[in-house]
ZAMARGU-4260 file (C-alpha; in steps of 0.2 Angstrom, whole numbers, plus 5000, padded with zeros to 4 digits):
<rodrens>
0) 4900/5118/5040 | 4895/5123/5058 | 4909/5125/5073 | 4907/5107/5076 | 4916/5103/5060
5) 4929/5117/5057 | 4935/5121/5074 | 4940/5104/5080 | 4953/5090/5076 | 4943/5076/5073
10) 4925/5074/5065 | 4915/5059/5063 | 4903/5055/5048 | 4894/5042/5040 | 4905/5030/5030
15) 4892/5032/5016 | 4902/5049/5012 | 4914/5039/5005 | 4902/5031/4991 | 4903/5046/4980
20) 4923/5045/4980 | 4923/5028/4977 | 4912/5029/4961 | 4924/5041/4953 | 4940/5031/4953
25) 4947/5041/4939 | 4948/5056/4950 | 4951/5048/4968 | 4959/5033/4975 | 4955/5026/4992
30) 4968/5016/5002 | 4960/5009/5018 | 4963/4996/5032 | 4956/4990/5046 | 4958/5005/5056
35) 4965/5019/5045 | 4962/5025/5029 | 4968/5040/5016 | 4957/5048/5001 | 4968/5054/4988
40) 4967/5063/4972 | 4974/5054/4958 | 4989/5059/4949 | 4979/5063/4932 | 4964/5073/4941
45) 4975/5081/4951 | 4987/5087/4936 | 4971/5091/4926 | 4964/5102/4941 | 4983/5110/4942
50) 4982/5115/4923 | 4966/5122/4924 | 4970/5133/4939 | 4956/5124/4950 | 4966/5115/4964
55) 4957/5125/4975 | 4940/5116/4969 | 4946/5098/4976 | 4959/5092/4989 | 4975/5082/4988
60) 4971/5069/5004 | 4959/5068/5017 | 4964/5055/5032 | 4952/5047/5043 | 4950/5031/5053
65) 4936/5022/5059 | 4923/5021/5074 | 4909/5012/5081 | 4892/5019/5084 | 4881/5015/5097
70) 4870/5005/5087 | 4884/4994/5080 | 4886/5003/5063 | 4903/5011/5058 | 4906/5030/5054
75) 4924/5037/5050 | 4934/5049/5061 | 4940/5062/5049 | 4957/5072/5052 | 4948/5090/5051
80) 4963/5099/5047 | 4963/5091/5028 | 4946/5094/5026 | 4948/5111/5032 | 4959/5113/5016
85) 4945/5109/5003 | 4932/5122/4995 | 4916/5125/5001 | 4908/5116/4988 | 4919/5100/4992
90) 4915/5102/5012 | 4896/5104/5007 | 4896/5085/5002 | 4902/5080/5019 | 4891/5090/5029
95) 4874/5078/5027 | 4884/5065/5033 | 4889/5072/5050 | 4889/5062/5066 | 4887/5068/5084
100) 4899/5063/5097 | 4884/5058/5107 | 4880/5044/5094 | 4897/5036/5096 | 4902/5021/5107
105) 4912/5024/5122 | 4925/5012/5119 | 4933/5006/5102 | 4950/4998/5101 | 4950/5000/5082
110) 4948/5020/5083 | 4960/5020/5098 | 4974/5013/5086 | 4971/5027/5074 | 4972/5040/5087
115) 4988/5033/5095 | 4997/5032/5079 | 4991/5046/5070 | 4986/5060/5082 | 4999/5055/5096
120) 5012/5049/5085 | 5014/5032/5092 | 5026/5020/5083 | 5019/5005/5092 | 5003/5004/5083
125) 5005/4988/5071 | 5000/4990/5053 | 4982/4982/5048 | 4980/4965/5040 | 4979/4969/5022
130) 4994/4979/5023 | 5004/4966/5031 | 4997/4952/5019 | 5004/4962/5006 | 5021/4962/5013
135) 5020/4944/5017 | 5016/4940/4998 | 5029/4952/4992 | 5041/4941/5004 | 5036/4925/4997
140) 5037/4931/4977 | 5054/4937/4982 | 5058/4920/4989 | 5051/4912/4973 | 5060/4923/4961
145) 5077/4919/4967 | 5072/4899/4968 | 5063/4896/4953 | 5065/4914/4943 | 5046/4916/4946
150) 5035/4925/4958 | 5021/4914/4966 | 5008/4929/4964 | 5007/4939/4949 | 5000/4955/4959
155) 5001/4958/4978 | 4985/4965/4986 | 4984/4982/4985 | 4972/4996/4990 | 4959/4990/4979
160) 4955/4977/4992 | 4941/4987/5000 | 4934/4984/5018 | 4914/4982/5016 | 4907/5000/5016
165) 4891/4993/5024 | 4884/4982/5037 | 4877/4968/5026 | 4880/4951/5018 | 4880/4958/5002
170) 4895/4970/5005 | 4904/4956/5014 | 4903/4944/4999 | 4909/4959/4987 | 4924/4962/4997
175) 4929/4944/4996 | 4926/4946/4976 | 4941/4958/4974 | 4951/4947/4987 | 4949/4932/4976
180) 4958/4940/4962 | 4972/4942/4972 | 4974/4928/4981 | 4967/4914/4968 | 4967/4921/4953
185) 4985/4928/4953 | 4991/4911/4958 | 5005/4906/4948 | 5004/4888/4942 | 5021/4890/4932
190) 5030/4894/4949 | 5021/4880/4957 | 5026/4867/4945 | 5043/4873/4947 | 5044/4873/4965
195) 5037/4856/4963 | 5051/4850/4954 | 5062/4858/4967 | 5056/4848/4980 | 5055/4832/4970
200) 5037/4830/4967 | 5030/4823/4954 | 5011/4829/4951 | 5001/4823/4935 | 4993/4836/4925
205) 4996/4851/4935 | 4990/4863/4923 | 4973/4855/4924 | 4970/4857/4941 | 4963/4873/4950
210) 4978/4883/4956 | 4973/4881/4976 | 4974/4863/4972 | 4990/4863/4966 | 4996/4873/4981
215) 4991/4860/4992 | 5001/4846/4980 | 5016/4856/4981 | 5015/4860/4999 | 5006/4845/5007
220) 5010/4851/5024 | 4994/4862/5022 | 4979/4848/5020 | 4961/4851/5020 | 4961/4854/5037
225) 4973/4868/5038 | 4971/4886/5040 | 4977/4890/5023 | 4965/4879/5015 | 4950/4886/5025
230) 4953/4905/5022 | 4956/4900/5003 | 4939/4892/5004 | 4930/4905/5013 | 4937/4919/5001
235) 4932/4906/4986 | 4914/4903/4993 | 4910/4922/4996 | 4915/4928/4980 | 4905/4913/4971
240) 4889/4920/4981 | 4894/4938/4975 | 4897/4934/4955 | 4887/4918/4952 | 4868/4918/4949
245) 4855/4927/4959 | 4859/4929/4977 | 4847/4930/4992 | 4843/4949/4998 | 4855/4957/5007
250) 4854/4955/5028 | 4860/4966/5040 | 4876/4959/5046 | 4894/4965/5054 | 4902/4965/5036
255) 4918/4977/5042 | 4920/4965/5058 | 4919/4948/5049 | 4931/4954/5033 | 4943/4961/5045
260) 4943/4943/5055 | 4945/4934/5039 | 4960/4945/5032 | 4969/4941/5051 | 4967/4924/5046
265) 4973/4925/5030 | 4988/4934/5036 | 4992/4922/5048 | 4990/4907/5036 | 5002/4915/5024
270) 5015/4918/5037 | 5014/4900/5039 | 5015/4898/5021 | 5032/4908/5021 | 5039/4900/5036
275) 5037/4883/5027 | 5047/4892/5010 | 5060/4898/5020 | 5061/4881/5030 | 5061/4869/5015
280) 5071/4879/5003 | 5085/4886/5015 | 5079/4903/5011 | 5079/4922/5021 | 5063/4931/5017
285) 5069/4947/5024 | 5085/4945/5014 | 5078/4940/4997 | 5065/4954/4999 | 5078/4968/5001
290) 5089/4959/4987 | 5074/4960/4976 | 5069/4977/4980 | 5086/4983/4977 | 5084/4972/4959
295) 5068/4984/4955 | 5077/5000/4959 | 5092/4997/4946 | 5089/5005/4930 | 5080/4996/4917
300) 5087/4993/4898 | 5077/5000/4885 | 5075/4986/4873 | 5069/4998/4860 | 5086/5008/4859
305) 5099/5000/4852 | 5118/4999/4855 | 5129/5001/4842 | 5144/4990/4840 | 5156/5003/4840
310) 5149/5013/4857 | 5163/5014/4870 | 5152/5004/4882 | 5153/4989/4871 | 5170/4987/4878
315) 5165/4982/4894 | 5161/4964/4888 | 5181/4962/4890 | 5178/4962/4908 | 5170/4944/4908
320) 5181/4930/4916 | 5193/4942/4924 | 5199/4945/4941 | 5199/4963/4948 | 5216/4965/4959
325) 5212/4985/4963 | 5199/4998/4962 | 5202/5017/4964 | 5191/5031/4958 | 5189/5050/4961
330) 5184/5066/4952 | 5193/5069/4935 | 5204/5085/4933 | 5194/5100/4926 | 5193/5102/4908
335) 5189/5116/4898 | 5174/5116/4890 | 5170/5099/4897 | 5158/5093/4910 | 5164/5087/4927
340) 5165/5068/4931 | 5169/5054/4941 | 5182/5043/4935 | 5183/5023/4941 | 5198/5013/4939
345) 5198/4993/4938 | 5215/4984/4939 | 5212/4966/4933 | 5227/4952/4939 | 5232/4950/4921
350) 5240/4966/4921 | 5225/4976/4911 | 5217/4992/4919 | 5200/4999/4913 | 5197/5017/4915
355) 5178/5023/4915 | 5172/5040/4915 | 5156/5049/4906 | 5153/5059/4891 | 5138/5070/4889
360) 5130/5083/4878 | 5131/5095/4891 | 5140/5107/4879 | 5123/5110/4870 | 5115/5119/4883
365) 5127/5134/4878 | 5119/5133/4862 | 5099/5130/4869 | 5094/5137/4884 | 5078/5127/4882
370) 5085/5113/4886 | 5077/5100/4897 | 5084/5087/4909 | 5078/5074/4896 | 5087/5081/4882
375) 5104/5078/4891 | 5112/5062/4885 | 5126/5054/4897 | 5137/5038/4892 | 5152/5030/4898
380) 5168/5032/4891 | 5179/5015/4893 | 5197/5017/4890 | 5207/5000/4891 | 5225/5001/4895
385) 5235/4985/4889 | 5244/4972/4898 | 5263/4977/4901 | 5273/4969/4888 | 5284/4959/4901
390) 5269/4950/4909
</rodrens>
């Protein structure tokens, strides 16, 4: 490539350059919102290149924003230090899509947001509507999990929600087809029925209803004239054009801008739904999401691995129903030939004391230097001190 591309910080390219990468989702992952995007190598592809000694043939990530041209079409603004790291072969794919600066519009708010956040490092730029929508639905799901042990949505909008890459009606309809899968197909009827019961609403034959109709029956505050109903109707209508029958020929259309506005409306509608859930059920979305995220980080119990009845940890059930009077802890005194361990003590109001420390097969390291981390086993050693005899 010439100096225009390699010696600057930002280069401009036709958005069509992303098509090659979108058509190879097993190799590349595209995550984009209204003003920002990043193109990444997928983990399997990265490890394959690494194992073959070919990492220099590809890239790890290329960050970009969007910019309008004077004729109204879109291009992408690429952070060139990322592109400088790829091989000559990879850069050659981009060369034919270069856009001269003279073709760009003089003022573009979308590009300004990207430039302010990623070039100037501003923290004042709000995320795009797709990411905000995902966060809102995560909060809704967290509230519903607390209320009825079910998520309202089985999947949350992620990077597979794509903005139109072409400015025509077909691209606009196709973008809604993917959004439909998240906001309509993954709407849980079981959760809605449980919420209806919690609101003491009687709904006849809910399982025979469309999920969006059931949603309106549960939250009657959203009638057919509400923003929530309007955005779900738009998504359904545009998805229908993309999926059913033979659609009319594509027309030139500001697909990117229209889809952005639809996502903004959708975000506002789901913000209203979240507010209604909080007020109707007296829950805090921020608190419930924090709680839900902590729960998700907790270690998972492997149901395929059994705990034998003689294992020390089984003694933990003796804590049920007891009241803790005191807790103390520290590092266990060193024992020759034994791994180090923390020790936790619990004293209960009935006088019993429980000591917890860890056991392991760390001594096997002396006999087998080739042991890997997942060859190490750690377990809990529980020791119960009985109640004093004069209690």
